[in-house]
TORKOL-4160 file (C-alpha; in steps of 0.2 Angstrom, whole numbers, padded with zeros to 4 digits, m for minus):
229
<pt num="1" X="0768" Y="0405" Z="0413"/>
<pt num="2" X="0754" Y="0389" Z="0415"/>
<pt num="3" X="0738" Y="0397" Z="0403"/>
<pt num="4" X="0726" Y="0387" Z="0420"/>
<pt num="5" X="0728" Y="0399" Z="0430"/>
<pt num="6" X="0716" Y="0404" Z="0446"/>
<pt num="7" X="0705" Y="0421" Z="0443"/>
<pt num="8" X="0701" Y="0427" Z="0459"/>
<pt num="9" X="0683" Y="0437" Z="0459"/>
<pt num="10" X="0678" Y="0446" Z="0474"/>
<pt num="11" X="0665" Y="0460" Z="0480"/>
<pt num="12" X="0648" Y="0468" Z="0483"/>
<pt num="13" X="0633" Y="0460" Z="0481"/>
<pt num="14" X="0626" Y="0465" Z="0462"/>
<pt num="15" X="0644" Y="0469" Z="0454"/>
<pt num="16" X="0639" Y="0457" Z="0440"/>
<pt num="17" X="0653" Y="0446" Z="0448"/>
<pt num="18" X="0646" Y="0428" Z="0444"/>
<pt num="19" X="0642" Y="0436" Z="0425"/>
<pt num="20" X="0661" Y="0441" Z="0422"/>
<pt num="21" X="0665" Y="0423" Z="0429"/>
<pt num="22" X="0656" Y="0415" Z="0418"/>
<pt num="23" X="0661" Y="0424" Z="0402"/>
<pt num="24" X="0678" Y="0423" Z="0408"/>
<pt num="25" X="0678" Y="0405" Z="0411"/>
<pt num="26" X="0667" Y="0400" Z="0394"/>
<pt num="27" X="0684" Y="0413" Z="0386"/>
<pt num="28" X="0695" Y="0403" Z="0393"/>
<pt num="29" X="0690" Y="0386" Z="0396"/>
<pt num="30" X="0692" Y="0389" Z="0415"/>
<pt num="31" X="0681" Y="0381" Z="0429"/>
<pt num="32" X="0668" Y="0394" Z="0435"/>
<pt num="33" X="0664" Y="0390" Z="0452"/>
<pt num="34" X="0649" Y="0403" Z="0460"/>
<pt num="35" X="0654" Y="0403" Z="0477"/>
<pt num="36" X="0638" Y="0413" Z="0487"/>
<pt num="37" X="0628" Y="0400" Z="0476"/>
<pt num="38" X="0634" Y="0386" Z="0490"/>
<pt num="39" X="0631" Y="0399" Z="0506"/>
<pt num="40" X="0614" Y="0402" Z="0494"/>
<pt num="41" X="0611" Y="0384" Z="0495"/>
<pt num="42" X="0616" Y="0383" Z="0514"/>
<pt num="43" X="0605" Y="0396" Z="0519"/>
<pt num="44" X="0588" Y="0389" Z="0511"/>
<pt num="45" X="0593" Y="0373" Z="0521"/>
<pt num="46" X="0593" Y="0382" Z="0537"/>
<pt num="47" X="0580" Y="0392" Z="0530"/>
<pt num="48" X="0572" Y="0371" Z="0525"/>
<pt num="49" X="0573" Y="0365" Z="0542"/>
<pt num="50" X="0567" Y="0381" Z="0553"/>
<pt num="51" X="0584" Y="0387" Z="0557"/>
<pt num="52" X="0583" Y="0406" Z="0552"/>
<pt num="53" X="0571" Y="0418" Z="0551"/>
<pt num="54" X="0567" Y="0437" Z="0553"/>
<pt num="55" X="0566" Y="0438" Z="0572"/>
<pt num="56" X="0582" Y="0422" Z="0576"/>
<pt num="57" X="0594" Y="0409" Z="0569"/>
<pt num="58" X="0600" Y="0393" Z="0580"/>
<pt num="59" X="0617" Y="0394" Z="0574"/>
<pt num="60" X="0622" Y="0380" Z="0586"/>
<pt num="61" X="0607" Y="0370" Z="0578"/>
<pt num="62" X="0616" Y="0371" Z="0561"/>
<pt num="63" X="0632" Y="0370" Z="0564"/>
<pt num="64" X="0626" Y="0350" Z="0570"/>
<pt num="65" X="0617" Y="0350" Z="0556"/>
<pt num="66" X="0632" Y="0356" Z="0541"/>
<pt num="67" X="0638" Y="0338" Z="0542"/>
<pt num="68" X="0623" Y="0333" Z="0533"/>
<pt num="69" X="0624" Y="0346" Z="0518"/>
<pt num="70" X="0631" Y="0340" Z="0503"/>
<pt num="71" X="0633" Y="0355" Z="0489"/>
<pt num="72" X="0640" Y="0350" Z="0473"/>
<pt num="73" X="0636" Y="0361" Z="0455"/>
<pt num="74" X="0632" Y="0349" Z="0440"/>
<pt num="75" X="0636" Y="0358" Z="0421"/>
<pt num="76" X="0619" Y="0363" Z="0411"/>
<pt num="77" X="0623" Y="0361" Z="0394"/>
<pt num="78" X="0605" Y="0368" Z="0389"/>
<pt num="79" X="0610" Y="0388" Z="0399"/>
<pt num="80" X="0628" Y="0385" Z="0399"/>
<pt num="81" X="0630" Y="0384" Z="0413"/>
<pt num="82" X="0633" Y="0372" Z="0431"/>
<pt num="83" X="0616" Y="0373" Z="0444"/>
<pt num="84" X="0616" Y="0371" Z="0463"/>
<pt num="85" X="0613" Y="0359" Z="0471"/>
<pt num="86" X="0608" Y="0354" Z="0488"/>
<pt num="87" X="0608" Y="0335" Z="0493"/>
<pt num="88" X="0607" Y="0330" Z="0475"/>
<pt num="89" X="0591" Y="0342" Z="0472"/>
<pt num="90" X="0592" Y="0355" Z="0461"/>
<pt num="91" X="0590" Y="0370" Z="0470"/>
<pt num="92" X="0595" Y="0386" Z="0457"/>
<pt num="93" X="0582" Y="0394" Z="0455"/>
<pt num="94" X="0576" Y="0394" Z="0476"/>
<pt num="95" X="0588" Y="0399" Z="0476"/>
<pt num="96" X="0593" Y="0418" Z="0471"/>
<pt num="97" X="0574" Y="0425" Z="0480"/>
<pt num="98" X="0575" Y="0438" Z="0490"/>
<pt num="99" X="0569" Y="0427" Z="0503"/>
<pt num="100" X="0588" Y="0416" Z="0504"/>
<pt num="101" X="0596" Y="0434" Z="0499"/>
<pt num="102" X="0589" Y="0440" Z="0514"/>
<pt num="103" X="0599" Y="0426" Z="0524"/>
<pt num="104" X="0613" Y="0422" Z="0515"/>
<pt num="105" X="0625" Y="0437" Z="0524"/>
<pt num="106" X="0619" Y="0431" Z="0541"/>
<pt num="107" X="0625" Y="0411" Z="0539"/>
<pt num="108" X="0641" Y="0418" Z="0529"/>
<pt num="109" X="0647" Y="0427" Z="0547"/>
<pt num="110" X="0646" Y="0406" Z="0554"/>
<pt num="111" X="0663" Y="0402" Z="0556"/>
<pt num="112" X="0662" Y="0384" Z="0553"/>
<pt num="113" X="0652" Y="0390" Z="0540"/>
<pt num="114" X="0666" Y="0395" Z="0531"/>
<pt num="115" X="0676" Y="0383" Z="0536"/>
<pt num="116" X="0667" Y="0369" Z="0523"/>
<pt num="117" X="0662" Y="0381" Z="0513"/>
<pt num="118" X="0683" Y="0387" Z="0510"/>
<pt num="119" X="0688" Y="0370" Z="0512"/>
<pt num="120" X="0678" Y="0364" Z="0498"/>
<pt num="121" X="0683" Y="0377" Z="0488"/>
<pt num="122" X="0700" Y="0375" Z="0489"/>
<pt num="123" X="0697" Y="0355" Z="0483"/>
<pt num="124" X="0689" Y="0364" Z="0468"/>
<pt num="125" X="0706" Y="0376" Z="0464"/>
<pt num="126" X="0720" Y="0363" Z="0468"/>
<pt num="127" X="0723" Y="0361" Z="0447"/>
<pt num="128" X="0720" Y="0378" Z="0446"/>
<pt num="129" X="0712" Y="0381" Z="0427"/>
<pt num="130" X="0696" Y="0392" Z="0437"/>
<pt num="131" X="0690" Y="0408" Z="0441"/>
<pt num="132" X="0679" Y="0410" Z="0456"/>
<pt num="133" X="0670" Y="0426" Z="0462"/>
<pt num="134" X="0663" Y="0428" Z="0481"/>
<pt num="135" X="0669" Y="0439" Z="0492"/>
<pt num="136" X="0684" Y="0435" Z="0499"/>
<pt num="137" X="0694" Y="0423" Z="0488"/>
<pt num="138" X="0708" Y="0434" Z="0483"/>
<pt num="139" X="0710" Y="0436" Z="0502"/>
<pt num="140" X="0709" Y="0425" Z="0510"/>
<pt num="141" X="0703" Y="0406" Z="0497"/>
<pt num="142" X="0717" Y="0410" Z="0484"/>
<pt num="143" X="0728" Y="0422" Z="0492"/>
<pt num="144" X="0739" Y="0416" Z="0477"/>
<pt num="145" X="0729" Y="0418" Z="0463"/>
<pt num="146" X="0737" Y="0425" Z="0448"/>
<pt num="147" X="0724" Y="0437" Z="0446"/>
<pt num="148" X="0711" Y="0444" Z="0459"/>
<pt num="149" X="0699" Y="0455" Z="0454"/>
<pt num="150" X="0688" Y="0468" Z="0465"/>
<pt num="151" X="0671" Y="0473" Z="0457"/>
<pt num="152" X="0660" Y="0487" Z="0464"/>
<pt num="153" X="0647" Y="0498" Z="0461"/>
<pt num="154" X="0635" Y="0509" Z="0469"/>
<pt num="155" X="0621" Y="0503" Z="0478"/>
<pt num="156" X="0606" Y="0510" Z="0468"/>
<pt num="157" X="0616" Y="0502" Z="0450"/>
<pt num="158" X="0615" Y="0488" Z="0460"/>
<pt num="159" X="0599" Y="0488" Z="0467"/>
<pt num="160" X="0591" Y="0491" Z="0452"/>
<pt num="161" X="0600" Y="0478" Z="0443"/>
<pt num="162" X="0593" Y="0466" Z="0453"/>
<pt num="163" X="0577" Y="0472" Z="0452"/>
<pt num="164" X="0576" Y="0472" Z="0434"/>
<pt num="165" X="0584" Y="0454" Z="0435"/>
<pt num="166" X="0571" Y="0448" Z="0448"/>
<pt num="167" X="0557" Y="0457" Z="0439"/>
<pt num="168" X="0560" Y="0447" Z="0421"/>
<pt num="169" X="0561" Y="0430" Z="0431"/>
<pt num="170" X="0543" Y="0435" Z="0438"/>
<pt num="171" X="0547" Y="0438" Z="0455"/>
<pt num="172" X="0534" Y="0451" Z="0464"/>
<pt num="173" X="0545" Y="0463" Z="0471"/>
<pt num="174" X="0551" Y="0482" Z="0477"/>
<pt num="175" X="0563" Y="0493" Z="0471"/>
<pt num="176" X="0564" Y="0498" Z="0492"/>
<pt num="177" X="0565" Y="0481" Z="0498"/>
<pt num="178" X="0580" Y="0476" Z="0487"/>
<pt num="179" X="0588" Y="0493" Z="0489"/>
<pt num="180" X="0588" Y="0491" Z="0508"/>
<pt num="181" X="0593" Y="0470" Z="0506"/>
<pt num="182" X="0609" Y="0476" Z="0494"/>
<pt num="183" X="0613" Y="0489" Z="0508"/>
<pt num="184" X="0613" Y="0479" Z="0525"/>
<pt num="185" X="0622" Y="0463" Z="0515"/>
<pt num="186" X="0635" Y="0476" Z="0512"/>
<pt num="187" X="0633" Y="0481" Z="0532"/>
<pt num="188" X="0636" Y="0463" Z="0537"/>
<pt num="189" X="0648" Y="0457" Z="0524"/>
<pt num="190" X="0661" Y="0473" Z="0528"/>
<pt num="191" X="0659" Y="0471" Z="0548"/>
<pt num="192" X="0659" Y="0451" Z="0551"/>
<pt num="193" X="0675" Y="0448" Z="0562"/>
<pt num="194" X="0677" Y="0431" Z="0552"/>
<pt num="195" X="0682" Y="0437" Z="0529"/>
<pt num="196" X="0677" Y="0452" Z="0529"/>
<pt num="197" X="0674" Y="0459" Z="0513"/>
<pt num="198" X="0688" Y="0469" Z="0509"/>
<pt num="199" X="0698" Y="0472" Z="0495"/>
<pt num="200" X="0714" Y="0463" Z="0493"/>
<pt num="201" X="0730" Y="0475" Z="0492"/>
<pt num="202" X="0735" Y="0467" Z="0473"/>
<pt num="203" X="0715" Y="0467" Z="0468"/>
<pt num="204" X="0713" Y="0478" Z="0453"/>
<pt num="205" X="0697" Y="0486" Z="0457"/>
<pt num="206" X="0682" Y="0490" Z="0443"/>
<pt num="207" X="0670" Y="0501" Z="0449"/>
<pt num="208" X="0656" Y="0498" Z="0436"/>
<pt num="209" X="0643" Y="0508" Z="0441"/>
<pt num="210" X="0643" Y="0515" Z="0421"/>
<pt num="211" X="0652" Y="0503" Z="0414"/>
<pt num="212" X="0643" Y="0488" Z="0403"/>
<pt num="213" X="0645" Y="0472" Z="0404"/>
<pt num="214" X="0652" Y="0472" Z="0387"/>
<pt num="215" X="0666" Y="0486" Z="0392"/>
<pt num="216" X="0674" Y="0476" Z="0406"/>
<pt num="217" X="0674" Y="0460" Z="0398"/>
<pt num="218" X="0686" Y="0467" Z="0387"/>
<pt num="219" X="0696" Y="0475" Z="0399"/>
<pt num="220" X="0699" Y="0463" Z="0410"/>
<pt num="221" X="0702" Y="0450" Z="0395"/>
<pt num="222" X="0715" Y="0460" Z="0392"/>
<pt num="223" X="0724" Y="0459" Z="0407"/>
<pt num="224" X="0722" Y="0440" Z="0408"/>
<pt num="225" X="0730" Y="0438" Z="0388"/>
<pt num="226" X="0743" Y="0448" Z="0397"/>
<pt num="227" X="0749" Y="0434" Z="0412"/>
<pt num="228" X="0746" Y="0420" Z="0400"/>
<pt num="229" X="0755" Y="0424" Z="0387"/>
């Protein structure tokens, strides 16, 4: 088995998908792609161009403007991971705000957006040696991935994690708002018509409500080692 395998990690928001994916990429010298960052960047673009707000979304004009969106990842050696660039501007900090989080699932329901980003993601993964996390990686982007993981946890635990992350970087947020956002994103992601969030039949499920990162990482690495050895 070529050790440059493809690993697909799907699951609900704030289940630590990106954290685990980054650790895997570092250990095995794989390319890491945060597909959620790509959808967040499109959501930010829509916000910047007044195409989305709490009470409306101008889907028609957003679709027309998709050709104006260029997304790329650039590795930051100091941070140890790749940051998201939107039209050559570093937007890594901006896309992580609660405001963007409120819109990202709505943006992800647009089939034209998904088609554009899935095509780019598949191109990134052609050579293997990649770990990618998102909502439809194992079902749509890489249905033939060598390893598929599905991460889940209780909404309360996930909201608590997200709340602590945002407070730590100085955001003024309330736990109630975070919990609502988590639950609403779950609803939208799981019920959208195009590529809903579902566990692939051959995915290994990890309920990490009561699991630490180290425990998860060790279990997943043991699985990867069995595949590549």
